[in-house]
C-alpha positions, 0 to 999 in steps of 0.5 A: 367358196364356203358361202356357196357350199351346198350341203345336203342330207341324204338317207341310206337308200339315196347314197350312190355307193360306187360314187361314194367309194370312188371319192373316198379312194381319191380323197387326200384324207381317205380312211378305210372306215369311210368306205361304204362296205365298212360302214354297212357293217358297223352301221347298217342304216348310216346316212350322209351329208354330201355336196354336189358330185360328192366332192365333200362327204361325211358319213352319219352313223345313226342309231335309235334308242327309246325313240330318240335318234342320235349319231354315235361313233361305231366300234372298230371305226376310229376316224370318220368326219369329212372327206375330200380330194380338195382342201378341207378348211375349218369353216367347211368342217364347221358347216358340215357339223352345223348341217347334221339334222336336228332330228339327231338329238345327241351327236358324237362324231370322231373327225379325221386328222385333217378335219381341224376345228376348235370349240367347247364341244371339241375334244382332242384325241391322239393316234400314233403313226409310224412311217415305214419309208426309211431303212429298217436300221433307222427305224430300229434306232427309234424303238424304245429301249424297252421294245428293243429289249423285248425283241431280243428276248423274243429272239432268244426264245426263237419265236417263229412267225406263221403267216398262214393264219385264218381269220377264224383262228385269229378271231378265236384267239381274240375271243379267248384273250379278250382284254377289250371285253368284246361281246359275241356280237362285236367279235362277229362284226370284227370278223365281217370287217376283216373279211370285207378288207380281205375282199376289197384290199390286202390283208396279212395275218401274222402269228406265232405258234408254240411247239405244239403248233398252238397259236399264241399271238396274232396280228391282222394287218390291213393295207388300204391306200398308204395306211396299214390298219390293225383291227385285231391284235391278241396274245395268250398268256404264253404269247405274252411271256414269250414276247410274241407280239414284239416278234411279230411287229419287228418282223413285219416292220423289217419286211415293209421298211422302205415303203411309202406306208404308214403303220396306223396304231390307232392308239388305245385306252389300255395303258399297256397297249398304248405303251406297246404302240408308242415303243415302236417310234410312232409319232402322234397324230391329233384327231378330234371328237365332236359332241353335241347334246340337245337332249332335255336336261333330265334325259341322261341315257346318252351321257357318259 
């Protein structure tokens, strides 16, 4: 099959977006990040590699700097790579990566967890997934002792969830408590992504307010296929002291326990955030980052 797989590069203007989105919907490894509407926001001029009838497809978020074209993973977009309803073999992954046009002198692609490959240009990364397809009592048993302790503390403080938070209020709390150092442009992009998700999928925004009705913690949950994504999590200093995020997640998990859904924590390079995610009993999911540097040796602008 791999010998006859015809992979072609298509420009942004050539992409059949309705067909593209229908294929992502049907893909066994679909991700919200691969839908055309999401890609249009994070990488307006993205191009793609596709096979006949889009049976296999791969977005290429391209950029240009100092006249040099390159492929880079956009913010808020953890996993892209190759998508299909059919089996994606290691050889298919390799063929797609080799098919990235030579005009992209520097390439960074976050493959999805079903794109298995190894090599010197490949780095393993870890995501965490929590299956909600169990009784809450069983899910609770898998929480870490620290998580259980903080849930009890939040209960003593009588935190109450507010499920009628607006996108703008959630973004504002993120802006005021910006541990990820997001720029104004990043925050605008994040707002657009959440609004896109509200239009196309199902979005729940859970928050906790203090006695003065001020929002002190918020989490945005985006339902897409069988995954629940977390594009925004934020807490003020007061929210942290009151363990408000623990209250929000415990409430959410209890409400959706027993459903065939996965809570996708995405992982984090911030140690405290990573520990928070791991404390809910999520299991590791490996995905891969592909890097290819065809720049001249003296050219350092893209090296990290």
